[in-house]
C-alpha positions as CSV (number, residue, x, y, z in Angstrom):
1,M,-36.7,37.5,4.3
2,T,-36.3,33.8,4.2
3,N,-32.9,32.1,3.7
4,S,-33.5,31.0,0.4
5,H,-35.2,34.1,-0.8
6,A,-31.8,35.6,0.5
7,S,-30.2,33.4,-1.0
8,R,-31.5,33.7,-4.5
9,A,-31.8,37.6,-4.5
10,G,-28.1,37.2,-3.7
11,W,-27.4,35.4,-7.0
12,A,-30.1,37.2,-9.2
13,A,-28.5,40.6,-8.1
14,E,-24.7,38.9,-8.8
15,A,-25.9,38.1,-12.2
16,T,-27.1,41.1,-12.4
17,A,-24.2,43.1,-11.9
18,T,-22.2,40.5,-13.8
19,L,-24.2,41.0,-17.5
20,R,-24.0,44.7,-16.7
21,L,-20.4,45.0,-16.5
22,A,-19.5,42.1,-19.1
23,W,-21.9,43.5,-22.2
24,P,-19.5,46.3,-22.8
25,L,-16.8,44.1,-22.6
26,V,-18.2,41.5,-25.0
27,L,-19.0,44.3,-27.6
28,T,-15.3,45.7,-26.9
29,N,-13.7,43.0,-28.0
30,V,-16.0,42.4,-30.8
31,A,-15.4,45.8,-31.9
32,Q,-11.2,45.7,-31.8
33,M,-12.1,42.0,-34.2
34,A,-14.0,44.6,-36.5
35,I,-10.8,46.5,-36.7
36,T,-8.5,43.7,-37.9
37,T,-11.0,42.4,-40.5
38,T,-11.4,45.8,-41.5
39,D,-7.3,45.8,-42.2
40,V,-7.4,41.9,-43.7
41,V,-10.5,42.8,-46.2
42,M,-8.7,45.9,-47.4
43,M,-5.5,44.5,-48.0
44,G,-6.4,41.3,-50.0
45,W,-8.1,43.8,-52.3
46,L,-4.9,45.5,-52.8
47,G,-4.4,41.3,-54.3
48,P,-3.5,37.8,-52.9
49,R,0.3,38.6,-52.7
50,S,-0.1,42.1,-50.7
51,L,-2.4,39.7,-48.3
52,A,0.0,37.1,-48.1
53,A,3.0,39.2,-47.0
54,G,1.0,41.4,-44.8
55,T,-0.5,37.9,-43.5
56,L,3.2,36.9,-42.7
57,G,4.2,40.8,-41.0
58,A,1.1,40.1,-39.1
59,N,2.3,36.5,-37.8
60,V,5.5,37.9,-36.4
61,F,4.4,41.0,-34.6
62,F,1.1,38.8,-33.1
63,L,3.9,37.1,-31.0
64,P,4.9,40.5,-28.8
65,L,1.4,41.9,-28.8
66,I,-0.1,38.5,-26.6
67,L,2.8,38.2,-24.8
68,G,2.6,42.5,-23.7
69,L,-1.6,41.7,-23.2
70,G,-0.5,40.0,-19.6
71,I,0.7,43.5,-18.5
72,G,-2.5,45.4,-19.3
73,M,-4.8,42.5,-18.0
74,A,-2.6,42.1,-14.7
75,T,-3.4,45.2,-13.5
76,A,-7.6,44.3,-13.5
77,P,-7.2,42.0,-10.3
78,M,-5.0,44.2,-9.1
79,L,-7.1,47.1,-8.7
80,A,-10.6,45.7,-8.3
81,Q,-8.9,44.4,-5.3
82,A,-7.7,47.8,-4.0
83,I,-10.9,49.2,-4.7
84,G,-12.6,46.0,-2.9
85,R,-10.7,47.2,0.6
86,R,-11.5,50.9,0.6
87,R,-8.3,52.1,1.9
88,H,-6.8,54.9,0.2
89,V,-8.5,53.8,-2.7
90,V,-6.6,57.0,-5.2
91,R,-3.6,56.7,-4.1
92,E,-3.0,52.8,-4.6
93,V,-5.3,52.4,-8.1
94,R,-3.1,55.2,-9.3
95,R,-0.1,53.7,-8.3
96,T,-1.0,50.2,-10.3
97,T,-2.2,52.2,-13.4
98,R,1.0,53.8,-13.6
99,Q,2.8,51.2,-13.1
100,G,1.2,48.7,-15.6
101,L,2.0,52.0,-18.0
102,W,4.9,51.7,-17.1
103,L,5.9,47.9,-17.9
104,V,4.1,48.7,-20.9
105,V,7.1,51.2,-21.8
106,A,9.8,49.1,-20.7
107,Y,8.5,46.2,-22.7
108,C,7.9,47.5,-25.9
109,V,11.5,48.9,-26.1
110,P,12.7,45.1,-26.9
111,A,9.5,44.3,-28.7
112,W,10.3,47.1,-31.2
113,L,13.7,45.5,-32.0
114,L,12.3,42.5,-32.3
115,C,9.8,43.7,-34.9
116,W,12.4,46.1,-36.5
117,H,13.9,42.3,-38.0
118,T,10.8,40.7,-39.1
119,G,12.2,40.3,-42.7
120,N,15.1,38.6,-41.3
121,I,12.9,36.7,-39.0
122,L,11.0,35.5,-42.2
123,N,14.2,34.9,-44.7
124,A,15.5,32.6,-41.8
125,I,12.1,30.6,-41.6
126,G,12.3,30.3,-45.8
127,Q,9.6,32.6,-46.7
128,E,9.5,34.4,-50.3
129,P,12.5,36.8,-50.1
130,E,9.8,39.7,-51.9
131,L,6.9,38.5,-49.7
132,A,9.4,38.8,-46.7
133,E,10.5,42.2,-48.0
134,I,6.7,43.5,-47.8
135,A,6.1,42.0,-44.5
136,N,9.3,43.5,-42.5
137,S,7.5,47.5,-44.3
138,Y,3.9,46.2,-43.0
139,V,5.3,45.5,-39.7
140,H,7.9,48.4,-39.2
141,A,4.7,50.3,-39.6
142,M,3.1,49.0,-37.7
143,Q,5.3,48.3,-34.9
144,W,4.6,52.0,-33.6
145,G,1.0,50.8,-32.7
146,L,2.4,48.6,-30.1
147,L,2.8,50.7,-27.7
148,P,-0.4,52.7,-27.6
149,S,-2.9,49.3,-27.7
150,L,-1.1,47.6,-24.8
151,G,-1.2,51.3,-22.5
152,Y,-5.3,51.0,-24.0
153,V,-5.2,48.0,-22.9
154,V,-4.0,49.3,-19.2
155,L,-6.0,51.8,-19.2
156,R,-9.4,49.9,-20.2
157,S,-8.5,48.1,-16.7
158,F,-8.6,50.6,-15.2
159,V,-12.3,51.8,-16.1
160,S,-13.4,48.3,-16.1
161,A,-12.1,47.7,-12.5
162,L,-14.5,50.5,-11.4
163,E,-17.4,49.0,-13.0
164,R,-17.4,51.9,-15.5
165,P,-16.8,50.0,-19.4
166,R,-18.7,51.6,-21.6
167,P,-16.2,54.7,-22.2
168,A,-14.2,51.9,-24.0
169,L,-17.0,50.7,-26.2
170,W,-17.6,54.0,-27.5
171,V,-13.9,54.7,-27.8
172,T,-13.0,51.8,-29.6
173,A,-16.3,51.8,-32.2
174,A,-15.5,55.0,-33.4
175,A,-11.8,53.6,-33.6
176,I,-13.3,51.2,-36.2
177,A,-14.4,53.6,-38.2
178,F,-11.2,55.6,-37.9
179,N,-9.1,52.9,-39.1
180,A,-11.4,52.4,-42.3
181,A,-11.1,56.0,-43.2
182,C,-7.3,55.2,-42.7
183,D,-7.2,52.0,-44.7
184,W,-9.3,53.6,-47.5
185,A,-6.9,56.9,-47.8
186,L,-3.6,55.5,-46.9
187,I,-3.8,51.9,-48.8
188,F,-4.8,53.0,-52.6
189,G,-4.3,56.6,-51.9
190,N,-7.9,58.1,-51.9
191,W,-8.7,61.6,-50.6
192,G,-5.3,63.4,-51.3
193,A,-3.6,61.0,-49.8
194,P,0.0,58.6,-50.5
195,R,-0.7,55.5,-51.7
196,L,1.3,53.0,-49.4
197,E,-0.7,49.5,-50.2
198,V,0.4,47.9,-47.4
199,V,2.7,49.8,-45.1
200,G,-0.2,51.9,-45.5
201,A,-2.2,49.6,-43.1
202,G,0.4,49.5,-41.2
203,V,0.4,53.2,-41.0
204,A,-3.5,52.9,-40.2
205,S,-3.3,50.3,-37.3
206,S,-1.1,52.8,-35.8
207,L,-3.1,55.7,-36.2
208,A,-6.0,53.9,-35.3
209,N,-4.4,52.4,-32.0
210,L,-2.8,55.7,-30.7
211,F,-6.4,57.0,-31.5
212,Q,-7.8,54.8,-29.0
213,F,-5.6,55.4,-25.6
214,A,-5.5,59.1,-26.7
215,G,-9.3,58.9,-26.9
216,L,-9.9,56.5,-23.5
217,L,-6.8,58.7,-21.8
218,A,-9.2,61.7,-23.0
219,V,-12.5,60.9,-21.4
220,I,-10.6,59.3,-18.4
221,L,-8.8,63.2,-17.6
222,W,-12.2,64.6,-18.1
223,D,-15.2,62.4,-16.9
224,R,-14.7,63.5,-13.2
225,R,-16.3,59.6,-12.0
226,F,-12.3,58.8,-13.7
227,R,-10.9,62.4,-12.8
228,R,-10.1,62.4,-9.4
229,Y,-7.8,59.3,-9.3
230,H,-5.3,61.9,-11.4
231,L,-3.7,59.2,-13.2
232,L,-0.7,61.4,-14.7
233,G,0.1,62.5,-10.9
234,R,3.1,62.4,-9.9
235,W,3.7,59.7,-13.2
236,W,7.7,60.3,-12.2
237,R,6.9,58.8,-8.4
238,A,8.3,54.2,-9.0
239,D,6.6,51.7,-6.8
240,F,9.2,48.7,-8.0
241,P,7.5,45.9,-5.5
242,R,4.0,46.6,-7.0
243,A,5.8,46.6,-10.6
244,R,7.1,42.8,-9.3
245,E,3.6,41.8,-7.8
246,L,2.3,42.8,-11.6
247,L,5.2,41.1,-13.3
248,R,4.2,38.1,-11.1
249,I,1.0,37.9,-12.4
250,A,1.2,39.3,-15.8
251,L,4.4,36.6,-17.2
252,P,1.8,33.8,-16.5
253,I,-1.2,35.2,-18.1
254,S,1.0,36.2,-21.2
255,W,2.4,32.4,-21.7
256,A,-1.2,30.7,-21.4
257,L,-2.1,33.5,-23.9
258,L,-0.1,31.8,-26.2
259,F,-0.5,28.5,-25.9
260,E,-4.0,29.2,-26.7
261,S,-3.4,31.2,-29.9
262,T,-0.4,28.9,-31.1
263,I,-2.4,25.7,-30.6
264,I,-4.9,27.0,-33.3
265,N,-2.2,28.0,-35.3
266,A,-0.6,24.5,-35.2
267,V,-3.8,22.9,-35.8
268,A,-4.3,24.8,-38.6
269,F,-0.6,23.8,-40.5
270,L,-1.4,20.1,-39.7
271,I,-5.0,20.7,-41.4
272,G,-3.1,22.6,-44.5
273,L,-1.3,19.4,-45.0
274,F,-4.2,17.6,-46.0
275,G,-5.3,19.9,-48.9
276,A,-7.2,23.7,-49.6
277,A,-10.6,22.1,-48.9
278,A,-9.9,20.9,-45.8
279,L,-8.4,24.3,-44.3
280,A,-11.0,25.9,-46.0
281,A,-13.0,24.3,-43.6
282,H,-11.0,25.1,-40.6
283,A,-11.3,28.2,-40.8
284,I,-15.1,27.8,-41.1
285,A,-15.3,26.2,-37.9
286,I,-12.9,28.1,-36.0
287,Q,-14.2,31.7,-37.1
288,A,-16.9,30.6,-35.5
289,A,-16.0,28.8,-32.6
290,S,-14.0,32.4,-32.3
291,I,-16.9,34.4,-32.2
292,T,-18.9,33.1,-30.4
293,F,-16.4,32.8,-27.9
294,M,-16.4,36.4,-27.5
295,V,-19.3,36.9,-24.8
296,P,-17.1,33.9,-22.4
297,L,-14.4,36.3,-22.7
298,G,-16.1,39.6,-22.2
299,I,-17.7,37.3,-19.1
300,S,-14.6,36.4,-18.4
301,Q,-13.4,39.9,-17.8
302,A,-16.8,41.0,-15.3
303,A,-15.7,37.9,-13.5
304,T,-11.9,39.0,-13.1
305,V,-13.4,42.7,-11.9
306,R,-16.2,41.1,-9.8
307,V,-14.5,38.3,-7.7
308,G,-11.3,41.0,-7.2
309,L,-13.7,43.5,-5.5
310,A,-15.1,40.6,-3.5
311,A,-11.7,39.1,-2.4
312,G,-10.7,43.2,-1.7
313,R,-13.1,43.6,0.5
314,G,-12.5,40.1,2.2
315,D,-16.1,38.5,1.7
316,P,-15.6,34.8,0.8
317,Q,-19.5,34.5,0.4
318,G,-18.6,37.4,-2.4
319,V,-15.3,35.4,-4.0
320,M,-18.2,32.4,-4.2
321,L,-20.9,34.4,-5.7
322,A,-19.0,36.3,-8.0
323,G,-17.0,33.3,-9.7
324,W,-20.3,30.8,-9.8
325,T,-22.5,33.2,-11.1
326,A,-20.0,33.8,-14.5
327,V,-19.0,30.7,-14.6
328,A,-22.9,29.4,-14.7
329,V,-24.5,32.7,-17.5
330,G,-20.5,31.9,-19.6
331,M,-21.9,28.2,-19.4
332,S,-25.3,28.6,-20.1
333,F,-24.4,30.9,-23.1
334,M,-22.2,28.8,-24.8
335,A,-25.0,25.5,-24.0
336,A,-27.0,27.6,-26.6
337,M,-24.7,28.4,-29.5
338,A,-23.5,25.0,-29.5
339,A,-27.1,23.4,-29.9
340,L,-26.8,26.6,-32.8
341,L,-24.4,25.1,-34.4
342,I,-25.2,21.4,-34.2
343,G,-29.1,22.4,-35.7
344,A,-28.3,24.7,-38.0
345,P,-24.8,24.4,-39.3
346,V,-26.0,25.2,-43.2
347,P,-26.7,28.4,-42.9
348,I,-23.6,29.6,-40.4
349,I,-21.7,27.9,-43.5
350,S,-23.7,30.3,-45.7
351,A,-22.5,33.1,-44.8
352,F,-18.7,32.2,-45.9
353,L,-19.5,29.8,-49.1
354,D,-21.4,29.9,-52.2
355,L,-23.4,26.9,-51.7
356,G,-24.3,26.5,-55.0
357,T,-21.2,25.9,-56.3
358,A,-19.5,21.8,-57.1
359,E,-15.7,23.1,-55.4
360,S,-17.6,24.4,-51.8
361,A,-19.3,20.6,-51.7
362,S,-16.5,18.9,-49.8
363,V,-15.9,22.3,-47.8
364,A,-19.6,22.3,-46.4
365,E,-19.5,18.7,-45.9
366,L,-16.1,19.0,-43.5
367,A,-17.4,22.1,-41.9
368,V,-20.8,20.5,-40.6
369,K,-18.3,17.6,-39.2
370,L,-16.0,20.3,-37.6
371,L,-18.5,22.4,-36.5
372,A,-20.8,19.8,-34.6
373,I,-17.1,19.3,-32.9
374,A,-17.6,22.9,-32.2
375,A,-20.4,22.5,-30.4
376,L,-18.9,19.5,-28.3
377,F,-16.4,22.0,-26.9
378,Q,-18.7,25.3,-26.1
379,I,-20.2,24.5,-23.1
380,A,-16.1,23.2,-21.8
381,D,-15.0,26.9,-23.8
382,G,-17.3,28.8,-21.6
383,A,-16.6,27.3,-18.5
384,Q,-12.6,27.7,-19.2
385,A,-12.8,31.1,-19.8
386,T,-14.8,32.4,-17.1
387,T,-13.5,29.5,-14.5
388,S,-9.3,31.5,-15.7
389,G,-11.5,35.1,-15.2
390,A,-12.6,34.2,-11.6
391,L,-9.0,32.8,-10.8
392,R,-7.3,36.4,-11.7
393,G,-9.6,37.9,-9.7
394,L,-7.6,36.2,-6.9
395,K,-4.3,36.9,-8.7
396,D,-4.0,33.2,-9.7
397,T,-3.1,32.6,-13.3
398,R,-0.3,30.2,-12.6
399,T,-2.8,27.4,-12.9
400,H,-4.8,28.9,-16.7
401,M,-1.0,28.9,-18.0
402,I,-0.1,25.0,-16.8
403,A,-3.4,24.1,-17.9
404,T,-3.3,25.0,-21.5
405,G,0.4,24.2,-21.9
406,V,-0.5,20.9,-20.8
407,G,-4.2,20.8,-21.6
408,Y,-3.3,21.4,-25.4
409,W,0.5,21.4,-26.2
410,V,1.2,17.9,-24.1
411,I,-2.1,16.1,-24.1
412,G,-4.3,17.7,-26.6
413,L,-2.7,17.7,-30.0
414,P,-0.7,14.6,-29.2
415,F,-4.1,12.9,-29.2
416,G,-5.0,14.6,-32.2
417,V,-1.9,13.9,-34.5
418,L,-2.2,10.2,-33.4
419,L,-6.0,10.6,-34.6
420,A,-4.9,12.4,-37.6
421,F,-2.7,10.7,-39.1
422,P,-1.6,7.1,-38.1
423,L,-5.7,6.6,-37.5
424,G,-6.7,8.1,-40.7
425,L,-9.4,10.9,-39.1
426,Q,-7.5,13.7,-40.8
427,A,-8.7,17.5,-40.0
428,V,-11.9,15.9,-37.9
429,G,-9.2,13.6,-36.0
430,L,-7.0,17.3,-35.3
431,W,-10.4,18.8,-33.7
432,L,-11.3,15.9,-31.6
433,G,-7.8,16.8,-30.2
434,L,-8.4,20.1,-30.0
435,A,-12.2,19.3,-27.9
436,L,-9.8,17.0,-26.1
437,G,-7.4,20.0,-25.0
438,V,-10.7,22.6,-23.8
439,V,-12.3,20.1,-22.0
440,L,-9.0,19.0,-19.7
441,V,-8.0,23.1,-18.8
442,A,-11.5,23.7,-17.6
443,V,-11.4,20.5,-15.7
444,A,-8.8,21.8,-14.0
445,L,-9.3,24.8,-13.8
446,L,-12.6,24.0,-12.0
447,W,-11.1,21.8,-9.9
448,R,-8.7,24.9,-9.0
449,W,-11.8,26.9,-8.2
450,C,-14.1,24.2,-5.9
451,W,-10.9,24.0,-3.7
452,R,-9.7,27.4,-3.9
453,E,-10.1,27.9,0.0
454,R,-8.0,24.5,0.9
455,L,-5.4,25.6,-2.0
456,G,-4.6,28.9,0.0
457,L,-6.3,31.3,-2.6
458,V,-8.9,32.7,-0.3
459,R,-6.8,32.8,3.0
460,M,-4.7,35.3,0.9
461,L,-7.7,37.8,1.2
462,P,-7.5,40.8,4.4
463,A,-9.3,40.0,6.8
């Protein structure tokens, strides 16, 4: 076989391995969104005030949740590199997973204290007292699902690092039906259950998170492919150096996630100043972009594992193949989505609006413009998502944190505000600022990936 044939075979094999690992992760992410959407829809059936109170509570709960996700995500590169090294695999994998679960438990104690004071927080920022009280009760019920939710992320990282992510998909798919049934029973008092309304949605969320954690743990303890790692064996044994390394990787992930998610909230708040029509158009465009993003997000998670495995076995060529394959696949998919957003905006908008009403005309007109801007940054969004996943496989998480902080908050948002207010572009200007931020983050991460060897990331690999 010639070198060119061997090279093509290597790329093809890596693409196949990446896609095989990525598609269950993509569907798991989509299923997770479906659980949240079910809660929102059923709270909406109670009426606008119940939905508003639930939304306020969810926004408070979102902060400790997003910060805690970094712990679960940090276990993936450590597990992948341990598996790639093939030395003391069972012990290394068990200890890393155990320390991830320990850190989740330790983190949840202060997070619960924050959640317990939801009402005080909302009152302090001037929210309506009655809505704050309902939101407080909602979060009190939902907060107990934080521990199993974050524990599930650790277990999902474990099965993904072993390149067997399907059990997490099946468990999450089952959790959609379980959560919907709990919502139906506890929110509205069906099937003999008490009518708890918004509080019932919080209880249902906690039960669904517990269902996911217990379900995946049961599979891990039962399936012989996972059982050999004895995850619950010697549970009491601490490994503080490993816990410190996990925190070193996790904290930048958490801050990057916070920068990414809060920039969307900030843009929504500012667009709301231009009226309900502008905010509705923004909601349509951001929802469409969020759905397409689920694919590069799953590819990013696969890239972390594939790069980590190559890094663990000391294979710079494998690191290169895994990283660039993920980037190429993610950008190619997002290029197709960009063409869809530009070429067929009306069918997308019609899924959210009745285009036959006069009230929808102004919303649809603006939504078309915002979808066009979303199309402009789709490819960059695919690049930044997959490259950040590849860098996580090398345990480099600070770059993504710095890039998102500077790209979104220092440059992108001020530029968008300048276009929106002094220059009069309003919602379009804010979206152009958001697009600039995405492009800057993608360029920074790609630069870091291209220079990974000279910057010392690959020199850290074992010989």
